[in-house]
C-alpha positions as CSV (number, residue, x, y, z in Angstrom):
1,M,57.8,97.4,65.7
2,P,56.3,94.4,65.2
3,P,53.2,93.7,63.4
4,P,49.9,93.0,65.6
5,T,48.9,89.4,65.9
6,N,45.5,88.2,66.1
7,T,45.9,85.6,68.6
8,P,42.8,85.1,70.9
9,N,42.9,85.9,74.3
10,P,43.7,82.5,76.5
11,A,40.6,83.3,78.6
12,A,38.5,83.2,75.3
13,K,40.0,80.0,74.3
14,R,39.2,78.5,77.5
15,R,35.6,79.9,77.6
16,K,35.5,78.2,73.8
17,C,36.6,74.8,74.6
18,L,34.1,74.6,77.6
19,I,31.2,75.5,75.5
20,Y,32.3,72.9,72.9
21,I,32.7,70.3,75.7
22,A,29.1,71.4,77.4
23,L,27.6,70.6,73.8
24,A,29.3,67.4,73.4
25,I,27.9,66.5,77.0
26,L,24.5,67.5,75.7
27,L,24.4,66.0,72.8
28,Q,25.6,62.6,74.4
29,T,22.8,62.9,77.1
30,L,20.3,63.6,74.5
31,I,21.5,60.5,72.5
32,I,21.2,58.3,75.3
33,V,18.1,59.3,76.3
34,A,16.5,58.5,73.2
35,F,18.0,55.2,73.0
36,V,16.6,54.2,76.6
37,L,13.2,55.5,75.3
38,I,13.1,53.6,71.8
39,F,14.9,50.5,72.6
40,M,15.1,49.8,76.5
41,R,11.3,49.7,76.9
42,I,10.7,46.2,77.6
43,K,7.0,44.9,76.6
44,S,5.1,41.4,77.6
45,P,5.2,39.3,74.5
46,K,1.7,38.2,72.9
47,L,0.5,34.7,72.9
48,R,-2.2,33.9,70.4
49,F,-4.0,31.4,68.6
50,R,-3.5,32.2,65.0
51,S,-5.6,29.1,63.6
52,V,-7.4,26.0,65.0
53,T,-8.4,23.0,62.8
54,V,-10.5,19.9,63.5
55,D,-8.8,16.6,62.8
56,S,-11.2,14.3,64.2
57,L,-14.6,14.8,65.8
58,T,-17.3,12.7,67.5
59,A,-20.2,14.3,69.1
60,N,-23.4,12.9,70.8
61,S,-25.9,14.2,73.7
62,A,-23.6,12.5,76.3
63,S,-20.2,13.1,75.1
64,F,-18.0,15.5,72.7
65,N,-14.5,14.2,71.5
66,A,-12.1,16.1,69.2
67,R,-8.6,16.2,68.2
68,L,-7.8,20.0,67.5
69,T,-4.6,21.2,66.0
70,G,-3.8,24.8,66.6
71,E,-1.1,27.3,65.3
72,V,0.3,29.1,68.2
73,A,2.0,32.2,67.6
74,V,4.4,33.9,70.2
75,K,5.1,37.4,69.0
76,N,8.0,39.8,70.4
77,A,7.8,43.3,70.1
78,N,11.1,44.1,71.9
79,F,14.6,44.5,70.5
80,G,16.0,41.9,72.6
81,K,15.1,38.0,72.2
82,F,12.7,36.2,74.4
83,K,13.4,33.0,76.2
84,Y,10.5,30.7,77.9
85,P,10.5,27.1,79.2
86,E,7.7,24.7,78.3
87,S,4.3,25.3,79.3
88,T,0.8,23.9,78.6
89,V,-2.5,25.6,77.1
90,S,-5.6,24.4,78.7
91,F,-8.9,24.0,76.6
92,L,-12.2,24.4,78.9
93,Y,-16.0,23.7,78.2
94,R,-18.0,25.9,80.4
95,G,-15.2,26.3,82.9
96,S,-14.3,22.5,83.2
97,S,-11.0,21.2,81.8
98,V,-11.4,19.2,78.9
99,G,-7.9,18.9,77.7
100,T,-4.3,20.1,77.6
101,A,-1.4,20.8,75.1
102,R,2.0,21.2,75.3
103,I,3.9,24.3,74.2
104,P,7.7,23.8,73.7
105,S,10.3,25.5,75.1
106,G,12.0,27.9,72.7
107,R,13.2,31.5,72.0
108,V,11.9,34.5,69.9
109,K,14.1,36.6,68.1
110,G,13.8,40.6,68.7
111,R,10.7,42.2,66.7
112,D,9.9,38.6,65.3
113,T,7.0,35.9,65.8
114,E,7.7,32.5,66.6
115,K,4.9,30.0,65.4
116,M,4.5,26.5,66.4
117,N,1.8,23.7,66.0
118,V,-0.2,22.1,69.0
119,T,-2.2,19.2,68.7
120,V,-4.8,18.5,71.7
121,A,-7.5,15.7,72.7
122,V,-10.7,17.2,74.1
123,E,-13.2,15.1,75.7
124,A,-16.5,16.4,77.5
125,K,-18.8,14.2,79.0
126,N,-21.6,14.2,81.4
127,D,-22.3,17.9,81.3
128,R,-26.1,19.1,81.5
129,N,-25.6,21.7,78.8
130,L,-23.4,19.5,76.1
131,G,-26.6,17.8,74.6
132,G,-28.1,21.1,74.0
133,D,-24.7,22.4,72.5
134,V,-24.4,19.4,70.2
135,S,-27.9,19.6,69.2
136,S,-27.5,23.3,68.1
137,S,-24.2,22.1,66.3
138,K,-21.9,24.9,68.2
139,V,-19.7,23.7,71.1
140,T,-17.7,26.6,72.6
141,L,-14.4,26.2,74.0
142,S,-12.0,28.5,75.5
143,S,-8.3,28.2,75.9
144,K,-6.0,29.8,78.4
145,A,-2.2,29.8,78.6
146,T,0.9,31.5,80.3
147,V,4.4,31.5,79.3
148,E,6.9,33.0,81.7
149,G,10.2,33.8,80.1
150,K,13.0,36.4,80.0
151,V,13.6,39.3,77.9
152,H,17.4,39.7,77.0
153,L,18.7,42.9,75.7
154,F,22.1,43.2,74.3
155,N,23.1,40.1,76.8
156,V,23.3,42.6,79.5
157,I,19.6,43.3,80.3
158,K,17.4,40.4,81.3
159,R,13.9,41.1,82.7
160,K,11.1,38.6,83.4
161,K,8.0,39.0,81.5
162,T,4.9,36.9,81.1
163,A,3.0,36.3,77.9
164,T,-0.9,35.2,78.4
165,M,-3.6,33.8,76.3
166,D,-7.2,33.7,76.7
167,C,-8.9,32.9,73.6
168,T,-12.6,31.2,72.8
169,M,-13.9,29.5,69.5
170,D,-16.9,27.6,68.5
171,V,-16.5,24.2,67.2
172,D,-19.4,23.6,64.5
173,T,-20.2,19.6,65.1
174,K,-21.9,19.2,61.7
175,T,-19.3,21.0,59.1
176,R,-16.3,20.3,61.7
177,V,-14.6,23.5,61.7
178,V,-13.6,26.3,64.1
179,Q,-15.3,29.2,64.0
180,N,-15.2,32.7,65.7
181,L,-11.8,32.3,67.1
182,R,-11.2,35.3,69.6
183,C,-8.1,36.1,71.5
184,D,-7.6,38.7,74.0
């Protein structure tokens, strides 16, 4: 009589194999869901002035002329690169445009910040509030910009996103410095 063998039942083998396959599919699904939730969430980049300096300034009760240089930062919080075309930033005094500057086209790597300098000639004339602002040595300017571009994830997914900037700043006409720079 032959000795008894411990060979498992063929049905039990199949069941065990199906359980392993189901666990592998479940694990892959969890990895894919985690990947999508973490890496594929595409946010709009941020556009901000980091600093603004006064290069030259001429101010009297009838006019305000200044040459400003600002460091603009485009911050990309996505894992893919953000490519954008040339754009402009507008400077306003009490809602009226007083100057524009060019933002050159470029690209920002994933999870990085691209910095660039822009120079603008600001010229405000014939405003009834200008004399009072100059005499108080505080001229408040605002700046607005919109940069439209595409976020490229893994060179497969491309989504259009827009970075906007809305900043206010006070130019001190006596000390020739920019104070209270705030960007939203």
